[in-house]
All heavy atoms as a GROMACS GRO file, in nm:
protein
  492
    1MET      N    1  -0.187   0.188   1.045
    1MET     CA    2  -0.054   0.247   1.049
    1MET      C    3  -0.026   0.320   0.919
    1MET      O    4  -0.047   0.262   0.813
    1MET     CB    5   0.049   0.131   1.072
    1MET     CG    6   0.191   0.181   1.087
    1MET     SD    7   0.307   0.052   1.127
    1MET     CE    8   0.264   0.020   1.298
    2HIS      N    9   0.018   0.444   0.931
    2HIS     CA   10   0.042   0.526   0.814
    2HIS      C   11   0.181   0.583   0.821
    2HIS      O   12   0.225   0.624   0.928
    2HIS     CB   13  -0.060   0.639   0.811
    2HIS     CG   14  -0.044   0.728   0.695
    2HIS    ND1   15   0.037   0.837   0.693
    2HIS    CD2   16  -0.100   0.726   0.571
    2HIS    CE1   17   0.031   0.899   0.578
    2HIS    NE2   18  -0.050   0.832   0.503
    3ALA      N   19   0.255   0.584   0.710
    3ALA     CA   20   0.392   0.636   0.710
    3ALA      C   21   0.421   0.700   0.578
    3ALA      O   22   0.354   0.673   0.476
    3ALA     CB   23   0.490   0.521   0.737
    4THR      N   24   0.529   0.781   0.576
    4THR     CA   25   0.583   0.838   0.455
    4THR      C   26   0.731   0.810   0.450
    4THR      O   27   0.792   0.781   0.555
    4THR     CB   28   0.555   0.988   0.442
    4THR    OG1   29   0.617   1.054   0.552
    4THR    CG2   30   0.406   1.017   0.440
    5VAL      N   31   0.792   0.824   0.336
    5VAL     CA   32   0.936   0.804   0.324
    5VAL      C   33   1.007   0.903   0.415
    5VAL      O   34   0.972   1.020   0.422
    5VAL     CB   35   0.983   0.825   0.178
    5VAL    CG1   36   1.135   0.824   0.164
    5VAL    CG2   37   0.918   0.717   0.090
    6GLY      N   38   1.107   0.852   0.487
    6GLY     CA   39   1.180   0.934   0.582
    6GLY      C   40   1.141   0.914   0.728
    6GLY      O   41   1.216   0.946   0.818
    7ASP      N   42   1.018   0.865   0.752
    7ASP     CA   43   0.975   0.839   0.887
    7ASP      C   44   1.059   0.725   0.945
    7ASP      O   45   1.128   0.650   0.877
    7ASP     CB   46   0.829   0.792   0.892
    7ASP     CG   47   0.731   0.906   0.862
    7ASP    OD1   48   0.773   1.023   0.855
    7ASP    OD2   49   0.611   0.876   0.839
    8ARG      N   50   1.058   0.715   1.078
    8ARG     CA   51   1.130   0.609   1.146
    8ARG      C   52   1.029   0.506   1.196
    8ARG      O   53   0.923   0.540   1.239
    8ARG     CB   54   1.212   0.664   1.267
    8ARG     CG   55   1.322   0.750   1.221
    8ARG     CD   56   1.400   0.815   1.332
    8ARG     NE   57   1.366   0.768   1.466
    8ARG     CZ   58   1.456   0.753   1.564
    8ARG    NH1   59   1.582   0.781   1.543
    8ARG    NH2   60   1.421   0.712   1.681
    9LEU      N   61   1.071   0.380   1.190
    9LEU     CA   62   0.989   0.270   1.243
    9LEU      C   63   1.060   0.218   1.366
    9LEU      O   64   1.172   0.173   1.360
    9LEU     CB   65   0.976   0.161   1.137
    9LEU     CG   66   0.888   0.041   1.175
    9LEU    CD1   67   0.743   0.088   1.195
    9LEU    CD2   68   0.894  -0.064   1.063
   10LEU      N   69   0.993   0.233   1.481
   10LEU     CA   70   1.048   0.186   1.608
   10LEU      C   71   0.981   0.056   1.647
   10LEU      O   72   0.856   0.056   1.661
   10LEU     CB   73   1.027   0.291   1.716
   10LEU     CG   74   1.060   0.253   1.860
   10LEU    CD1   75   1.211   0.222   1.874
   10LEU    CD2   76   1.017   0.362   1.957
   11MET      N   77   1.055  -0.052   1.658
   11MET     CA   78   1.002  -0.181   1.696
   11MET      C   79   1.051  -0.213   1.839
   11MET      O   80   1.171  -0.228   1.861
   11MET     CB   81   1.047  -0.289   1.597
   11MET     CG   82   0.982  -0.269   1.464
   11MET     SD   83   1.078  -0.328   1.327
   11MET     CE   84   1.210  -0.207   1.323
   12HIS      N   85   0.956  -0.218   1.930
   12HIS     CA   86   0.989  -0.246   2.070
   12HIS      C   87   1.031  -0.392   2.089
   12HIS      O   88   0.972  -0.480   2.029
   12HIS     CB   89   0.868  -0.214   2.161
   12HIS     CG   90   0.829  -0.069   2.156
   12HIS    ND1   91   0.903   0.032   2.212
   12HIS    CD2   92   0.720  -0.008   2.100
   12HIS    CE1   93   0.845   0.147   2.191
   12HIS    NE2   94   0.735   0.126   2.122
   13GLY      N   95   1.130  -0.412   2.176
   13GLY     CA   96   1.171  -0.550   2.212
   13GLY      C   97   1.052  -0.621   2.279
   13GLY      O   98   0.985  -0.562   2.358
   14ARG      N   99   1.039  -0.747   2.248
   14ARG     CA  100   0.926  -0.823   2.304
   14ARG      C  101   0.963  -0.913   2.418
   14ARG      O  102   0.879  -0.973   2.483
   14ARG     CB  103   0.855  -0.908   2.196
   14ARG     CG  104   0.789  -0.822   2.089
   14ARG     CD  105   0.710  -0.904   2.000
   14ARG     NE  106   0.796  -0.944   1.886
   14ARG     CZ  107   0.765  -1.041   1.800
   14ARG    NH1  108   0.657  -1.105   1.810
   14ARG    NH2  109   0.852  -1.071   1.703
   15ILE      N  110   1.092  -0.923   2.444
   15ILE     CA  111   1.145  -1.009   2.547
   15ILE      C  112   1.232  -0.926   2.641
   15ILE      O  113   1.303  -0.831   2.595
   15ILE     CB  114   1.234  -1.124   2.486
   15ILE    CG1  115   1.154  -1.203   2.384
   15ILE    CG2  116   1.291  -1.212   2.595
   15ILE    CD1  117   1.234  -1.299   2.302
   16VAL      N  118   1.230  -0.954   2.771
   16VAL     CA  119   1.315  -0.880   2.867
   16VAL      C  120   1.458  -0.884   2.820
   16VAL      O  121   1.509  -0.991   2.784
   16VAL     CB  122   1.296  -0.939   3.006
   16VAL    CG1  123   1.395  -0.872   3.104
   16VAL    CG2  124   1.153  -0.923   3.058
   17GLY      N  125   1.521  -0.770   2.810
   17GLY     CA  126   1.661  -0.762   2.770
   17GLY      C  127   1.680  -0.740   2.622
   17GLY      O  128   1.790  -0.711   2.575
   18GLN      N  129   1.574  -0.756   2.544
   18GLN     CA  130   1.582  -0.735   2.400
   18GLN      C  131   1.568  -0.586   2.375
   18GLN      O  132   1.473  -0.521   2.419
   18GLN     CB  133   1.475  -0.813   2.325
   18GLN     CG  134   1.480  -0.804   2.175
   18GLN     CD  135   1.372  -0.886   2.110
   18GLN    OE1  136   1.261  -0.886   2.157
   18GLN    NE2  137   1.405  -0.952   2.001
   19HIS      N  138   1.661  -0.529   2.297
   19HIS     CA  139   1.662  -0.386   2.270
   19HIS      C  140   1.557  -0.352   2.162
   19HIS      O  141   1.524  -0.433   2.077
   19HIS     CB  142   1.798  -0.342   2.225
   19HIS     CG  143   1.904  -0.359   2.329
   19HIS    ND1  144   1.912  -0.279   2.441
   19HIS    CD2  145   2.005  -0.452   2.340
   19HIS    CE1  146   2.016  -0.320   2.517
   19HIS    NE2  147   2.072  -0.425   2.458
   20ASP      N  148   1.515  -0.225   2.165
   20ASP     CA  149   1.431  -0.173   2.059
   20ASP      C  150   1.514  -0.166   1.930
   20ASP      O  151   1.633  -0.146   1.936
   20ASP     CB  152   1.378  -0.033   2.091
   20ASP     CG  153   1.277  -0.035   2.208
   20ASP    OD1  154   1.232  -0.143   2.246
   20ASP    OD2  155   1.245   0.075   2.259
   21ARG      N  156   1.447  -0.180   1.817
   21ARG     CA  157   1.515  -0.167   1.687
   21ARG      C  158   1.454  -0.046   1.618
   21ARG      O  159   1.335  -0.026   1.621
   21ARG     CB  160   1.498  -0.292   1.603
   21ARG     CG  161   1.561  -0.412   1.668
   21ARG     CD  162   1.543  -0.537   1.587
   21ARG     NE  163   1.618  -0.523   1.462
   21ARG     CZ  164   1.597  -0.599   1.354
   21ARG    NH1  165   1.503  -0.690   1.353
   21ARG    NH2  166   1.668  -0.583   1.245
   22VAL      N  167   1.538   0.029   1.547
   22VAL     CA  168   1.496   0.147   1.475
   22VAL      C  169   1.536   0.134   1.329
   22VAL      O  170   1.649   0.091   1.302
   22VAL     CB  171   1.558   0.273   1.534
   22VAL    CG1  172   1.515   0.398   1.453
   22VAL    CG2  173   1.518   0.291   1.678
   23ALA      N  174   1.445   0.163   1.240
   23ALA     CA  175   1.476   0.162   1.095
   23ALA      C  176   1.411   0.285   1.032
   23ALA      O  177   1.311   0.335   1.078
   23ALA     CB  178   1.417   0.034   1.033
   24GLN      N  179   1.476   0.330   0.924
   24GLN     CA  180   1.417   0.441   0.847
   24GLN      C  181   1.336   0.382   0.735
   24GLN      O  182   1.377   0.291   0.664
   24GLN     CB  183   1.528   0.527   0.793
   24GLN     CG  184   1.477   0.645   0.716
   24GLN     CD  185   1.583   0.737   0.661
   24GLN    OE1  186   1.697   0.691   0.642
   24GLN    NE2  187   1.550   0.860   0.634
   25ILE      N  188   1.220   0.439   0.714
   25ILE     CA  189   1.132   0.396   0.600
   25ILE      C  190   1.188   0.459   0.473
   25ILE      O  191   1.193   0.580   0.462
   25ILE     CB  192   0.986   0.431   0.626
   25ILE    CG1  193   0.938   0.356   0.750
   25ILE    CG2  194   0.901   0.401   0.506
   25ILE    CD1  195   0.799   0.395   0.802
   26ILE      N  196   1.226   0.374   0.377
   26ILE     CA  197   1.284   0.424   0.252
   26ILE      C  198   1.186   0.409   0.136
   26ILE      O  199   1.205   0.469   0.030
   26ILE     CB  200   1.420   0.364   0.221
   26ILE    CG1  201   1.414   0.214   0.214
   26ILE    CG2  202   1.522   0.406   0.325
   26ILE    CD1  203   1.539   0.144   0.170
   27GLU      N  204   1.081   0.328   0.154
   27GLU     CA  205   0.977   0.315   0.051
   27GLU      C  206   0.846   0.263   0.116
   27GLU      O  207   0.853   0.174   0.201
   27GLU     CB  208   1.027   0.215  -0.058
   27GLU     CG  209   0.934   0.202  -0.175
   27GLU     CD  210   0.992   0.109  -0.282
   27GLU    OE1  211   1.096   0.045  -0.263
   27GLU    OE2  212   0.924   0.096  -0.383
   28VAL      N  213   0.734   0.320   0.078
   28VAL     CA  214   0.607   0.276   0.124
   28VAL      C  215   0.543   0.194   0.010
   28VAL      O  216   0.522   0.248  -0.099
   28VAL     CB  217   0.516   0.394   0.163
   28VAL    CG1  218   0.381   0.343   0.201
   28VAL    CG2  219   0.582   0.476   0.273
   29LEU      N  220   0.520   0.066   0.031
   29LEU     CA  221   0.472  -0.027  -0.074
   29LEU      C  222   0.319  -0.044  -0.069
   29LEU      O  223   0.262  -0.092  -0.164
   29LEU     CB  224   0.545  -0.157  -0.063
   29LEU     CG  225   0.697  -0.148  -0.074
   29LEU    CD1  226   0.762  -0.280  -0.037
   29LEU    CD2  227   0.737  -0.104  -0.212
   30GLY      N  228   0.258  -0.008   0.042
   30GLY     CA  229   0.112  -0.030   0.056
   30GLY      C  230   0.034   0.089   0.006
   30GLY      O  231   0.086   0.196  -0.022
   31ALA      N  232  -0.096   0.065  -0.002
   31ALA     CA  233  -0.186   0.174  -0.046
   31ALA      C  234  -0.205   0.279   0.064
   31ALA      O  235  -0.206   0.250   0.180
   31ALA     CB  236  -0.324   0.115  -0.083
   32ASP      N  237  -0.214   0.405   0.024
   32ASP     CA  238  -0.240   0.514   0.116
   32ASP      C  239  -0.145   0.524   0.235
   32ASP      O  240  -0.187   0.552   0.345
   32ASP     CB  241  -0.386   0.508   0.167
   32ASP     CG  242  -0.486   0.518   0.054
   32ASP    OD1  243  -0.463   0.597  -0.041
   32ASP    OD2  244  -0.586   0.446   0.058
   33GLY      N  245  -0.017   0.494   0.214
   33GLY     CA  246   0.081   0.506   0.318
   33GLY      C  247   0.086   0.391   0.415
   33GLY      O  248   0.155   0.394   0.516
   34GLY      N  249   0.019   0.281   0.384
   34GLY     CA  250   0.014   0.164   0.472
   34GLY      C  251   0.123   0.064   0.443
   34GLY      O  252   0.193   0.077   0.342
   35PRO      N  253   0.141  -0.035   0.527
   35PRO     CA  254   0.241  -0.138   0.508
   35PRO      C  255   0.208  -0.221   0.384
   35PRO      O  256   0.091  -0.224   0.343
   35PRO     CB  257   0.229  -0.224   0.633
   35PRO     CG  258   0.132  -0.160   0.722
   35PRO     CD  259   0.063  -0.051   0.649
   36PRO      N  260   0.305  -0.293   0.331
   36PRO     CA  261   0.442  -0.309   0.380
   36PRO      C  262   0.530  -0.191   0.350
   36PRO      O  263   0.500  -0.110   0.263
   36PRO     CB  264   0.490  -0.434   0.312
   36PRO     CG  265   0.414  -0.437   0.182
   36PRO     CD  266   0.280  -0.376   0.211
   37PHE      N  267   0.640  -0.180   0.426
   37PHE     CA  268   0.737  -0.075   0.409
   37PHE      C  269   0.875  -0.138   0.377
   37PHE      O  270   0.910  -0.243   0.432
   37PHE     CB  271   0.754   0.006   0.539
   37PHE     CG  272   0.628   0.060   0.592
   37PHE    CD1  273   0.588   0.024   0.724
   37PHE    CD2  274   0.544   0.143   0.516
   37PHE    CE1  275   0.472   0.074   0.778
   37PHE    CE2  276   0.427   0.192   0.570
   37PHE     CZ  277   0.388   0.159   0.703
   38ARG      N  278   0.954  -0.073   0.293
   38ARG     CA  279   1.093  -0.110   0.277
   38ARG      C  280   1.168  -0.021   0.376
   38ARG      O  281   1.153   0.103   0.373
   38ARG     CB  282   1.141  -0.082   0.133
   38ARG     CG  283   1.290  -0.127   0.114
   38ARG     CD  284   1.337  -0.101  -0.029
   38ARG     NE  285   1.248  -0.155  -0.128
   38ARG     CZ  286   1.251  -0.278  -0.175
   38ARG    NH1  287   1.343  -0.362  -0.129
   38ARG    NH2  288   1.166  -0.320  -0.267
   39VAL      N  289   1.247  -0.086   0.464
   39VAL     CA  290   1.316  -0.011   0.568
   39VAL      C  291   1.466  -0.037   0.564
   39VAL      O  292   1.509  -0.140   0.510
   39VAL     CB  293   1.262  -0.046   0.707
   39VAL    CG1  294   1.114  -0.013   0.719
   39VAL    CG2  295   1.283  -0.192   0.738
   40ARG      N  296   1.542   0.059   0.619
   40ARG     CA  297   1.686   0.044   0.633
   40ARG      C  298   1.724   0.058   0.780
   40ARG      O  299   1.693   0.159   0.842
   40ARG     CB  300   1.764   0.147   0.549
   40ARG     CG  301   1.914   0.133   0.559
   40ARG     CD  302   1.988   0.235   0.472
   40ARG     NE  303   1.953   0.211   0.333
   40ARG     CZ  304   1.910   0.310   0.253
   40ARG    NH1  305   1.895   0.433   0.292
   40ARG    NH2  306   1.882   0.283   0.122
   41PHE      N  307   1.784  -0.045   0.835
   41PHE     CA  308   1.828  -0.044   0.973
   41PHE      C  309   1.955   0.036   0.989
   41PHE      O  310   2.026   0.062   0.889
   41PHE     CB  311   1.844  -0.186   1.029
   41PHE     CG  312   1.710  -0.256   1.039
   41PHE    CD1  313   1.665  -0.338   0.938
   41PHE    CD2  314   1.633  -0.242   1.151
   41PHE    CE1  315   1.541  -0.402   0.945
   41PHE    CE2  316   1.510  -0.306   1.163
   41PHE     CZ  317   1.466  -0.389   1.061
   42GLU      N  318   1.991   0.068   1.113
   42GLU     CA  319   2.109   0.149   1.140
   42GLU      C  320   2.241   0.084   1.095
   42GLU      O  321   2.335   0.155   1.062
   42GLU     CB  322   2.118   0.174   1.294
   42GLU     CG  323   1.999   0.259   1.340
   42GLU     CD  324   1.993   0.267   1.494
   42GLU    OE1  325   2.029   0.171   1.563
   42GLU    OE2  326   1.946   0.372   1.542
   43ASP      N  327   2.240  -0.050   1.079
   43ASP     CA  328   2.362  -0.119   1.033
   43ASP      C  329   2.368  -0.125   0.879
   43ASP      O  330   2.456  -0.187   0.824
   43ASP     CB  331   2.373  -0.256   1.093
   43ASP     CG  332   2.264  -0.353   1.051
   43ASP    OD1  333   2.173  -0.311   0.973
   43ASP    OD2  334   2.263  -0.468   1.098
   44GLY      N  335   2.265  -0.072   0.811
   44GLY     CA  336   2.264  -0.068   0.665
   44GLY      C  337   2.180  -0.178   0.601
   44GLY      O  338   2.153  -0.178   0.483
   45HIS      N  339   2.137  -0.275   0.684
   45HIS     CA  340   2.055  -0.385   0.637
   45HIS      C  341   1.918  -0.335   0.593
   45HIS      O  342   1.861  -0.250   0.659
   45HIS     CB  343   2.040  -0.488   0.748
   45HIS     CG  344   1.945  -0.600   0.716
   45HIS    ND1  345   1.982  -0.709   0.643
   45HIS    CD2  346   1.813  -0.618   0.752
   45HIS    CE1  347   1.876  -0.788   0.628
   45HIS    NE2  348   1.773  -0.735   0.694
   46GLU      N  349   1.868  -0.382   0.479
   46GLU     CA  350   1.737  -0.342   0.428
   46GLU      C  351   1.644  -0.465   0.432
   46GLU      O  352   1.684  -0.575   0.410
   46GLU     CB  353   1.743  -0.285   0.288
   46GLU     CG  354   1.815  -0.154   0.280
   46GLU     CD  355   1.816  -0.093   0.143
   46GLU    OE1  356   1.741  -0.141   0.053
   46GLU    OE2  357   1.888   0.007   0.124
   47ALA      N  358   1.514  -0.434   0.454
   47ALA     CA  359   1.414  -0.541   0.458
   47ALA      C  360   1.277  -0.481   0.422
   47ALA      O  361   1.257  -0.361   0.429
   47ALA     CB  362   1.406  -0.601   0.599
   48ILE      N  363   1.187  -0.571   0.382
   48ILE     CA  364   1.047  -0.533   0.361
   48ILE      C  365   0.970  -0.583   0.483
   48ILE      O  366   0.979  -0.699   0.516
   48ILE     CB  367   0.993  -0.591   0.229
   48ILE    CG1  368   1.070  -0.528   0.113
   48ILE    CG2  369   0.843  -0.566   0.218
   48ILE    CD1  370   1.029  -0.584  -0.024
   49MET      N  371   0.897  -0.492   0.545
   49MET     CA  372   0.830  -0.531   0.671
   49MET      C  373   0.684  -0.488   0.672
   49MET      O  374   0.649  -0.383   0.616
   49MET     CB  375   0.899  -0.463   0.790
   49MET     CG  376   1.043  -0.496   0.805
   49MET     SD  377   1.110  -0.437   0.958
   49MET     CE  378   1.019  -0.542   1.072
   50SER      N  379   0.602  -0.570   0.731
   50SER     CA  380   0.465  -0.535   0.768
   50SER      C  381   0.461  -0.537   0.921
   50SER      O  382   0.444  -0.643   0.981
   50SER     CB  383   0.367  -0.634   0.708
   50SER     OG  384   0.359  -0.621   0.570
   51PRO      N  385   0.489  -0.425   0.986
   51PRO     CA  386   0.505  -0.422   1.129
   51PRO      C  387   0.382  -0.465   1.206
   51PRO      O  388   0.270  -0.443   1.160
   51PRO     CB  389   0.540  -0.277   1.161
   51PRO     CG  390   0.542  -0.207   1.033
   51PRO     CD  391   0.502  -0.297   0.922
   52GLY      N  392   0.408  -0.526   1.319
   52GLY     CA  393   0.301  -0.571   1.408
   52GLY      C  394   0.267  -0.467   1.514
   52GLY      O  395   0.306  -0.349   1.506
   53PRO      N  396   0.188  -0.507   1.613
   53PRO     CA  397   0.141  -0.415   1.718
   53PRO      C  398   0.254  -0.364   1.809
   53PRO      O  399   0.230  -0.269   1.882
   53PRO     CB  400   0.042  -0.498   1.797
   53PRO     CG  401   0.077  -0.641   1.771
   53PRO     CD  402   0.137  -0.642   1.632
   54ASP      N  403   0.373  -0.424   1.801
   54ASP     CA  404   0.482  -0.375   1.884
   54ASP      C  405   0.567  -0.271   1.816
   54ASP      O  406   0.674  -0.234   1.861
   54ASP     CB  407   0.572  -0.493   1.922
   54ASP     CG  408   0.628  -0.567   1.800
   54ASP    OD1  409   0.564  -0.558   1.693
   54ASP    OD2  410   0.729  -0.637   1.816
   55ALA      N  411   0.518  -0.212   1.702
   55ALA     CA  412   0.591  -0.110   1.625
   55ALA      C  413   0.515   0.018   1.624
   55ALA      O  414   0.390   0.023   1.630
   55ALA     CB  415   0.612  -0.162   1.484
   56VAL      N  416   0.590   0.129   1.616
   56VAL     CA  417   0.541   0.263   1.614
   56VAL      C  418   0.605   0.338   1.504
   56VAL      O  419   0.730   0.335   1.493
   56VAL     CB  420   0.561   0.335   1.748
   56VAL    CG1  421   0.514   0.479   1.744
   56VAL    CG2  422   0.499   0.257   1.864
   57VAL      N  423   0.530   0.417   1.425
   57VAL     CA  424   0.589   0.505   1.323
   57VAL      C  425   0.613   0.639   1.388
   57VAL      O  426   0.524   0.698   1.448
   57VAL     CB  427   0.495   0.519   1.201
   57VAL    CG1  428   0.548   0.627   1.109
   57VAL    CG2  429   0.478   0.390   1.128
   58GLN      N  430   0.740   0.688   1.376
   58GLN     CA  431   0.771   0.820   1.427
   58GLN      C  432   0.785   0.911   1.307
   58GLN      O  433   0.880   0.897   1.227
   58GLN     CB  434   0.901   0.814   1.505
   58GLN     CG  435   0.893   0.727   1.629
   58GLN     CD  436   1.026   0.720   1.703
   58GLN    OE1  437   1.130   0.719   1.642
   58GLN    NE2  438   1.020   0.712   1.833
   59PRO      N  439   0.693   1.008   1.292
   59PRO     CA  440   0.696   1.094   1.175
   59PRO      C  441   0.822   1.178   1.168
   59PRO      O  442   0.884   1.207   1.269
   59PRO     CB  443   0.574   1.188   1.195
   59PRO     CG  444   0.491   1.119   1.297
   59PRO     CD  445   0.585   1.037   1.380
   60VAL      N  446   0.852   1.219   1.046
   60VAL     CA  447   0.966   1.313   1.024
   60VAL      C  448   0.938   1.439   1.100
   60VAL      O  449   0.824   1.484   1.108
   60VAL     CB  450   0.980   1.344   0.871
   60VAL    CG1  451   1.084   1.447   0.846
   60VAL    CG2  452   1.007   1.218   0.794
   61THR      N  453   1.040   1.500   1.159
   61THR     CA  454   1.025   1.622   1.238
   61THR      C  455   0.954   1.730   1.153
   61THR      O  456   0.984   1.748   1.041
   61THR     CB  457   1.165   1.674   1.282
   61THR    OG1  458   1.228   1.570   1.355
   61THR    CG2  459   1.151   1.796   1.370
   62GLY      N  460   0.859   1.796   1.214
   62GLY     CA  461   0.788   1.901   1.148
   62GLY      C  462   0.658   1.856   1.085
   62GLY      O  463   0.583   1.938   1.035
   63ARG      N  464   0.631   1.726   1.086
   63ARG     CA  465   0.507   1.674   1.027
   63ARG      C  466   0.431   1.603   1.139
   63ARG      O  467   0.486   1.522   1.211
   63ARG     CB  468   0.537   1.574   0.913
   63ARG     CG  469   0.413   1.522   0.851
   63ARG     CD  470   0.448   1.431   0.732
   63ARG     NE  471   0.506   1.305   0.771
   63ARG     CZ  472   0.440   1.198   0.814
   63ARG    NH1  473   0.307   1.199   0.822
   63ARG    NH2  474   0.500   1.088   0.848
   64GLU      N  475   0.306   1.634   1.151
   64GLU     CA  476   0.221   1.573   1.252
   64GLU      C  477   0.140   1.463   1.191
   64GLU      O  478   0.096   1.470   1.079
   64GLU     CB  479   0.131   1.675   1.317
   64GLU     CG  480   0.203   1.779   1.397
   64GLU     CD  481   0.270   1.723   1.521
   64GLU    OE1  482   0.209   1.636   1.585
   64GLU    OE2  483   0.380   1.766   1.550
   65GLU      N  484   0.115   1.352   1.268
   65GLU     CA  485   0.030   1.242   1.223
   65GLU      C  486  -0.115   1.280   1.240
   65GLU      O  487  -0.155   1.343   1.332
   65GLU     CB  488   0.057   1.117   1.304
   65GLU     CG  489   0.161   1.028   1.248
   65GLU     CD  490   0.132   0.976   1.110
   65GLU    OE1  491   0.039   0.893   1.093
   65GLU    OE2  492   0.201   1.018   1.018
   0.00000   0.00000   0.00000
C-alpha cells in the first residue's frame, strides 16, 4: 500500500450494516509512502493507522497510482 499526503483512506465496513469510513492522510510515517499513516477523519478525529486488507488508498485527483 502506497500513499501520499492528501490521499484518502477508505476503510470498508466488515460487518453487515457497518458503514465505510473515510479519512484523509495528513502524514506518511512509513518508508517509501507505506504505512503507518497519520489520518484525519471527517469528524476531525486524528489517528495513526496501519490499514488492513479492508482498506483502499484513493489517490488525490490528477495523480495515478
